[in-house]
C-alpha positions in Angstrom: -22.6 6.9 -13.0 -20.0 8.9 -14.2 -16.4 8.7 -12.6 -14.7 11.9 -14.0 -11.3 11.2 -11.8 -8.9 8.8 -13.4 -7.4 6.2 -10.8 -4.6 4.1 -11.6 -4.2 0.9 -9.7 -1.1 -1.4 -10.4 -0.2 -5.0 -9.2 3.3 -5.7 -8.3 3.9 -9.3 -8.6 7.0 -11.7 -8.2 6.3 -15.3 -8.5 2.8 -15.1 -7.2 1.4 -16.2 -9.8 -1.3 -18.7 -7.7 -3.1 -15.5 -6.6 -2.5 -13.2 -9.4 -5.6 -13.8 -11.4 -8.0 -13.2 -8.2 -5.9 -10.0 -7.7 -6.6 -8.9 -11.2 -10.1 -9.6 -11.2 -10.9 -8.1 -8.1 -9.8 -4.6 -10.1 -11.7 -5.5 -13.1 -15.0 -5.9 -11.1 -14.6 -2.5 -9.0 -18.0 -0.5 -8.8 -15.8 2.4 -9.8 -15.3 2.2 -13.6 -12.7 5.0 -14.5 -9.5 3.0 -13.5 -6.2 2.4 -15.4 -4.6 -1.1 -14.8 -1.0 -1.7 -14.6 0.5 -5.0 -14.3 4.1 -5.1 -13.1 6.1 -8.1 -13.1 9.1 -8.2 -10.9 11.1 -10.7 -12.6 8.8 -13.7 -12.1 10.1 -16.9 -13.1 7.0 -19.3 -12.3 5.0 -20.8 -15.0 1.7 -19.7 -13.8 2.8 -15.9 -13.6 3.9 -16.2 -17.0 0.8 -17.5 -18.3 -1.3 -15.1 -16.9 1.0 -12.2 -18.2 0.7 -13.5 -21.6 -3.0 -13.9 -21.3 -3.2 -10.2 -20.1 -0.9 -8.5 -22.6 -3.4 -9.0 -24.9 -5.9 -7.1 -23.1 -6.3 -3.5 -24.4 -7.2 -2.1 -21.1 -4.2 -3.6 -19.0 -0.7 -2.3 -19.6 1.8 -5.0 -18.7 5.5 -4.3 -17.5 8.2 -7.0 -17.4 11.2 -6.1 -15.7 14.3 -8.0 -14.1 13.9 -8.6 -10.2 14.5 -4.9 -9.1 12.2 -4.9 -6.1 9.2 -3.6 -4.4 10.1 -0.1 -4.1 11.7 0.1 -7.6 8.5 -1.3 -9.0 6.2 1.4 -7.0 8.6 4.1 -8.8 7.9 2.6 -12.4 4.4 2.5 -11.5 4.3 6.4 -10.6 6.5 7.0 -14.0 4.1 5.4 -16.2 0.8 6.2 -14.6 -1.9 8.8 -15.8 -4.1 8.7 -13.0 -4.8 11.6 -10.8 -5.2 9.2 -8.1 -2.9 5.7 -7.5 -2.8 2.7 -5.6 -0.8 -0.4 -5.3 -2.5 -3.7 -5.1 -0.1 -6.7 -3.8 -0.5 -9.5 -6.1 -1.2 -11.9 -3.4 -4.1 -10.0 -1.9 -7.4 -8.6 -3.6 -10.0 -5.8 -3.3 -13.9 -5.6 -2.3 -16.0 -4.7 -5.0 -16.7 -1.0 -4.0 -12.8 -0.1 -2.4 -12.0 2.4 -5.1 -15.4 4.0 -5.4 -15.3 4.4 -1.4 -11.9 5.7 -1.3 -11.8 7.6 -4.3 -14.8 9.9 -3.0 -13.2 10.8 0.4 -10.4 12.3 -2.1 -12.8 13.8 -4.3 -14.5 15.5 -1.6 -11.2 16.5 0.2 -8.9 18.5 -1.4 -6.4 18.6 1.6 -6.1 15.1 1.8 -3.0 13.6 0.5 -4.0 10.0 1.0 -6.8 7.6 2.3 -7.2 4.1 3.3 -9.6 1.8 4.8 -9.9 -1.4 7.5 -9.3 -4.7 6.0 -9.5 -8.5 6.5 -6.7 -11.0 7.1 -7.1 -14.2 5.2 -5.5 -17.5 4.8 -3.7 -18.5 1.6 -7.2 -19.8 0.5 -9.2 -16.5 1.5 -10.8 -17.8 4.8 -11.3 -14.8 6.5 -9.0 -14.6 9.9 -9.6 -11.6 11.3 -11.2 -8.1 10.5 -8.6 -5.3 11.3 -9.9 -2.0 12.5 -8.0 1.0 12.3 -8.3 3.8 14.6 -10.6 7.0 13.4 -7.9 9.4 12.0 -10.5 12.2 12.3 -11.6 11.7 15.7 -9.4 9.6 17.6 -5.8 10.0 16.7 -3.6 13.1 17.1 -0.1 11.1 17.1 0.3 9.5 13.5 2.2 6.8 14.6 0.4 4.1 13.1 0.8 4.6 9.3 -1.9 3.5 6.5 -0.6 0.4 4.4 1.8 0.8 1.5 -0.6 -1.2 -0.4 -4.4 -0.6 -1.0 -3.9 2.8 0.2 -5.1 5.5 -2.2 -2.8 8.5 -3.0 -2.6 11.6 -4.9 -0.4 11.0 -7.6 1.1 14.3 -7.6 1.9 14.6 -4.3 3.6 11.1 -4.2 5.9 12.8 -7.0 6.3 16.1 -5.2 7.9 14.3 -1.9 10.1 12.3 -4.3 8.2 9.0 -4.8 9.9 6.0 -2.9 13.1 5.4 -1.5 14.8 2.5 -3.5 17.1 1.7 -0.4 14.2 0.5 1.2 13.6 -2.9 0.6 10.2 -3.0 2.6 7.8 -1.0 4.8 7.7 1.5 2.1 4.4 2.7 3.6 6.2 3.8 6.6 8.6 6.0 4.9 5.8 7.6 2.5 3.7 8.2 5.4 6.4 10.4 7.3 6.8 12.1 3.8 3.3 12.9 3.5 2.2 13.8 7.1 4.7 16.3 7.6 3.1 18.5 4.7 -0.3 17.4 4.3 -3.6 15.9 6.0 -4.6 12.0 5.7 -7.9 10.0 6.3 -9.4 6.6 6.6 -12.6 4.8 5.7 -13.7 2.5 8.8 -14.9 0.0 6.4 -12.7 -3.3 5.4 -12.2 -3.1 2.0 -9.4 -5.2 0.8 -8.4 -8.7 1.8 -4.7 -9.3 3.0 -3.6 -12.7 2.6 -1.2 -14.4 5.3 1.2 -17.0 3.9 4.7 -18.1 4.5 6.3 -15.9 1.7 4.8 -12.6 3.2 7.4 -10.0 3.1 5.8 -9.1 6.7 6.8 -12.7 8.1 10.3 -11.8 8.5 9.5 -9.2 11.8 13.2 -8.8 12.7 13.9 -7.4 8.9 10.9 -5.3 9.4 11.6 -3.8 12.7 15.2 -3.1 11.5 13.6 -1.5 8.4 11.5 0.7 10.4 14.6 1.9 12.5 16.1 3.0 9.6 13.4 4.6 8.4 13.1 6.8 11.4 16.6 7.4 11.7 16.4 9.3 8.0 13.8 11.1 8.6 15.3 12.1 12.1 18.3 13.4 10.4 16.4 15.2 7.6 14.3 16.8 10.5 14.8 20.8 10.8 13.7 20.8 14.5 15.9 21.8 17.2 17.6 18.6 18.8 17.5 18.8 22.3 18.2 16.2 25.3 15.5 14.4 26.5 14.3 11.1 28.2 11.7 9.1 26.2 9.2 6.8 27.7 8.0 4.1 25.1 4.8 2.2 26.1 4.7 -0.6 24.0 1.1 -2.5 23.5 2.6 -5.3 21.2 0.3 -7.9 19.4 -1.3 -9.4 22.4 -3.3 -5.9 22.9 -3.8 -4.7 18.9 -2.9 -7.1 16.2 -1.2 -4.5 14.2 1.1 -3.2 16.7 4.5 -4.6 17.2 7.1 -4.2 19.9 9.9 -2.1 18.9 12.2 -5.2 19.6 12.0 -8.4 21.6 
């Protein structure tokens, strides 16, 4: 089958050498064949990462970028600058894809020119890849009116030109980049999801999302930034904030605890 749309997948790695090979191979094995692979190493100093980087530097189909440790959002912008694909996806070095992930997501963007991004359900897995849970998102075409549950920053397929139009990634934000990009895009464009688990989200002690306090503080910073930029008239109001929490929905967090 011919896939006319070039998709860029970039893998960001910082000392995740023990997982990196599996991540790369999950891209190489995609059923969608028209893929450009960027491997961005963000200042790793572990021997496993260096060994894998050297191996793939000789691969003509993978573009390896080495840089000092400048952080995730800087690496996202490096990928945007170097990518040539019409669609772009980040894959974190400790996660990996189902073989049909790109094919499923690219089809949605190909068939819906008004969508800025599309994202799937996913599996949470242990360090060794044992499935812990299947995380099912709401149906964004039928069930969702309030877009307060953003797509993952990783394993979401974006139109690259629209990411560039909204200014790319804010490098002052060190994590939760998905929230910031989500807020930039939903104010102008439509979004969608594929209700199938198409990637594996690894849970381990070094995951950025393990620091819940820092994560919530960062979300608050992002929301405050977007409120300041809003052109809507400010009114005095009383807000009632229902909090479901992880006891009811594993992907929702209380605002504070």
